[in-house]
Rosetta silent file (secondary structure, phi, psi, omega in degrees, C-alpha in Angstrom):
SEQUENCE: MSKRLQPKSRLKRTAAAVPWLAVARATMIVGRRWNSLSGKERARLTALVRQSRGRVSNLSVKQRLELRRLAGKLDLKGMANELALLWRGGRRRRRRKRR
SCORE:     score description
SCORE:     0.000 S_00000001
   1 L     0.000  140.144  179.921   -0.007   -0.004   -0.008 S_00000001
   2 L   -89.808  139.127  176.993    1.238    3.447   -0.804 S_00000001
   3 L   -86.088  140.971  178.065    1.370    6.072    1.845 S_00000001
   4 L   -78.795  132.294  178.927   -0.136    9.357    1.033 S_00000001
   5 L   -75.489  125.476 -179.718    2.342   12.232    1.170 S_00000001
   6 L   -95.787  134.553  178.475    1.206   14.722    3.720 S_00000001
   7 L   -65.089  144.411  178.708    2.019   18.352    3.100 S_00000001
   8 L   -71.454  150.065  175.377    4.462   19.897    5.541 S_00000001
   9 L   -70.054  162.345 -179.468    3.170   22.457    7.967 S_00000001
  10 H   -60.723  -39.031  179.510    4.095   26.079    7.371 S_00000001
  11 H   -62.580  -43.759 -179.753    6.412   26.019   10.380 S_00000001
  12 H   -66.652  -38.965  178.294    8.315   23.004    9.055 S_00000001
  13 H   -65.693  -40.340 -179.531    8.632   24.530    5.590 S_00000001
  14 H   -66.909  -44.569 -179.674    9.901   27.789    7.084 S_00000001
  15 H   -64.041  -34.944  179.162   12.390   26.021    9.359 S_00000001
  16 H   -71.015  -28.617 -177.393   13.676   23.989    6.426 S_00000001
  17 H   -82.758  -14.143 -177.753   14.139   27.144    4.349 S_00000001
  18 L   -75.172  129.404  176.558   16.230   28.967    6.975 S_00000001
  19 L   -76.200   86.281 -171.398   19.982   28.881    6.215 S_00000001
  20 H   -62.160  -33.080  178.421   20.957   27.619    9.669 S_00000001
  21 H   -64.974  -40.382  178.127   24.684   27.703    8.975 S_00000001
  22 H   -65.862  -38.819  178.624   24.504   31.408    8.126 S_00000001
  23 H   -63.347  -42.893  179.606   22.455   32.050   11.276 S_00000001
  24 H   -63.973  -42.276  179.071   25.086   30.218   13.362 S_00000001
  25 H   -65.198  -41.471  177.977   27.926   32.197   11.773 S_00000001
  26 H   -62.093  -40.342  177.500   26.105   35.491   12.316 S_00000001
  27 H   -61.208  -39.983  179.077   25.588   34.538   15.954 S_00000001
  28 H   -66.305  -40.139  179.531   29.312   33.878   16.294 S_00000001
  29 H   -62.785  -49.192 -179.179   30.185   37.247   14.736 S_00000001
  30 H   -66.549  -40.870  179.680   27.853   39.191   17.009 S_00000001
  31 H   -62.626  -37.447  179.320   28.861   37.121   20.062 S_00000001
  32 H   -64.117  -41.599  179.088   32.545   37.781   19.472 S_00000001
  33 H   -67.556  -43.503 -178.771   31.916   41.545   19.432 S_00000001
  34 H   -61.972  -42.678 -178.310   29.626   41.361   22.495 S_00000001
  35 H   -74.746   -9.976  175.917   32.174   39.341   24.465 S_00000001
  36 L   -72.525  -18.635  175.787   34.894   41.872   23.652 S_00000001
  37 L   -83.462  152.239  175.060   33.203   44.157   26.197 S_00000001
  38 L   -72.246  164.975  179.292   33.772   43.611   29.897 S_00000001
  39 H   -60.670  -38.483  178.824   30.878   42.303   31.988 S_00000001
  40 H   -66.087  -40.963  178.945   30.391   45.731   33.517 S_00000001
  41 H   -67.332  -39.093  178.044   30.278   47.383   30.064 S_00000001
  42 H   -62.968  -42.763  179.241   27.792   44.812   28.782 S_00000001
  43 H   -63.328  -42.715 -178.707   25.529   45.422   31.772 S_00000001
  44 H   -67.475  -41.938  178.714   25.719   49.187   31.325 S_00000001
  45 H   -62.084  -42.203  178.306   25.041   48.993   27.571 S_00000001
  46 H   -62.328  -43.768  179.412   22.022   46.772   28.230 S_00000001
  47 H   -62.570  -41.777 -179.721   20.732   49.188   30.868 S_00000001
  48 H   -65.630  -42.063 -179.706   21.114   52.174   28.546 S_00000001
  49 H   -66.447  -40.864  176.978   19.328   50.462   25.675 S_00000001
  50 H   -63.433  -43.793 -179.271   16.474   49.403   27.959 S_00000001
  51 H   -63.414  -36.935 -178.920   16.197   52.866   29.424 S_00000001
  52 H   -73.683  -21.806 -176.724   16.075   54.441   25.976 S_00000001
  53 L    51.427   39.379  176.068   13.341   52.046   24.844 S_00000001
  54 L    83.899    1.769  179.552   14.778   52.246   21.342 S_00000001
  55 L  -125.700  114.616 -178.120   14.871   56.023   21.183 S_00000001
  56 H   -62.559  -26.233 -179.552   18.126   57.780   21.863 S_00000001
  57 H   -66.884  -13.611  176.535   16.193   60.983   22.583 S_00000001
  58 H   -79.534   -4.569 -179.509   14.962   59.334   25.804 S_00000001
  59 L  -103.648  156.309  175.078   18.510   59.541   27.203 S_00000001
  60 L   -75.893  168.807 -178.912   20.358   62.496   28.650 S_00000001
  61 H   -60.020  -43.827  179.296   23.323   63.971   26.782 S_00000001
  62 H   -61.389  -41.658  178.812   25.749   62.253   29.173 S_00000001
  63 H   -67.905  -36.153  177.572   24.019   58.888   28.647 S_00000001
  64 H   -63.187  -42.652  178.842   24.070   59.345   24.867 S_00000001
  65 H   -63.786  -38.449  178.831   27.802   59.937   24.925 S_00000001
  66 H   -67.585  -40.469  177.481   28.279   56.836   27.060 S_00000001
  67 H   -62.802  -41.494  178.529   26.104   54.794   24.690 S_00000001
  68 H   -63.838  -40.147  179.318   28.109   56.070   21.729 S_00000001
  69 H   -63.478  -45.371 -179.081   31.385   55.152   23.462 S_00000001
  70 H   -68.449  -37.843  177.561   30.189   51.612   24.202 S_00000001
  71 H   -66.269  -34.303  176.641   28.803   51.170   20.687 S_00000001
  72 H   -63.972  -36.324  177.545   32.159   52.321   19.341 S_00000001
  73 H   -66.704  -28.573  177.723   33.876   49.560   21.296 S_00000001
  74 H   -73.768  -17.418 -176.754   31.571   47.057   19.593 S_00000001
  75 L    52.850   64.739 -176.762   32.788   48.302   16.193 S_00000001
  76 H   -62.339  -34.948  179.916   29.313   48.151   14.667 S_00000001
  77 H   -65.947  -42.957  177.432   30.569   49.179   11.227 S_00000001
  78 H   -64.514  -38.740  177.973   33.072   46.322   11.153 S_00000001
  79 H   -64.478  -40.560  179.115   30.395   43.914   12.345 S_00000001
  80 H   -63.403  -38.077  177.793   28.041   45.113    9.597 S_00000001
  81 H   -65.008  -43.043  178.328   30.754   44.494    6.996 S_00000001
  82 H   -62.985  -41.963 -179.796   31.315   40.938    8.255 S_00000001
  83 H   -68.397  -34.093  177.636   27.579   40.248    8.243 S_00000001
  84 H   -66.195  -40.284  176.388   27.231   41.683    4.732 S_00000001
  85 H   -62.156  -38.982  178.261   29.939   39.329    3.480 S_00000001
  86 H   -64.919  -41.114 -179.177   28.069   36.486    5.116 S_00000001
  87 H   -63.727  -39.537 -179.446   24.832   37.584    3.465 S_00000001
  88 L   -82.204    3.563  179.050   26.472   37.639    0.018 S_00000001
  89 L    82.286   22.123  177.220   27.921   34.197    0.600 S_00000001
  90 L    80.792    2.132 -179.958   31.447   35.402    1.287 S_00000001
  91 L   -97.588  140.869  173.960   31.868   36.749   -2.239 S_00000001
  92 L   -88.276  147.761  179.334   32.810   40.297   -2.951 S_00000001
  93 L   -69.583  137.425  176.610   30.871   42.062   -5.647 S_00000001
  94 L   -93.477  132.764  178.468   32.706   42.335   -8.904 S_00000001
  95 L   -90.512  139.788  175.855   32.697   45.674  -10.585 S_00000001
  96 L   -80.051  144.133  177.778   32.320   45.824  -14.293 S_00000001
  97 L   -76.864  139.792  175.212   34.996   47.658  -16.177 S_00000001
  98 L   -83.198  142.164 -179.898   33.954   50.798  -17.924 S_00000001
  99 L  -103.016    0.000    0.000   34.757   50.983  -21.571 S_00000001
């Protein structure tokens, strides 16, 4: 007897479509930057972000400067570059030569 193929649930199809290796690598990249901060700095950064509730204007000038200093230690621009390379599959875009 042949078994009838049952369609996968939406959750299973979505989970199968997620590039889990890329997610793991991205987690490693972000984790490496996060762990570069001391425990005290991580706690303070977390407190500032919570206090701001996603809006920097909710912080005082002194707190904004502290948040900027801590974000600078995370090197967010460098992290974004690493994640972009991961997104493109590790390949750099090739530029076409102008004629």
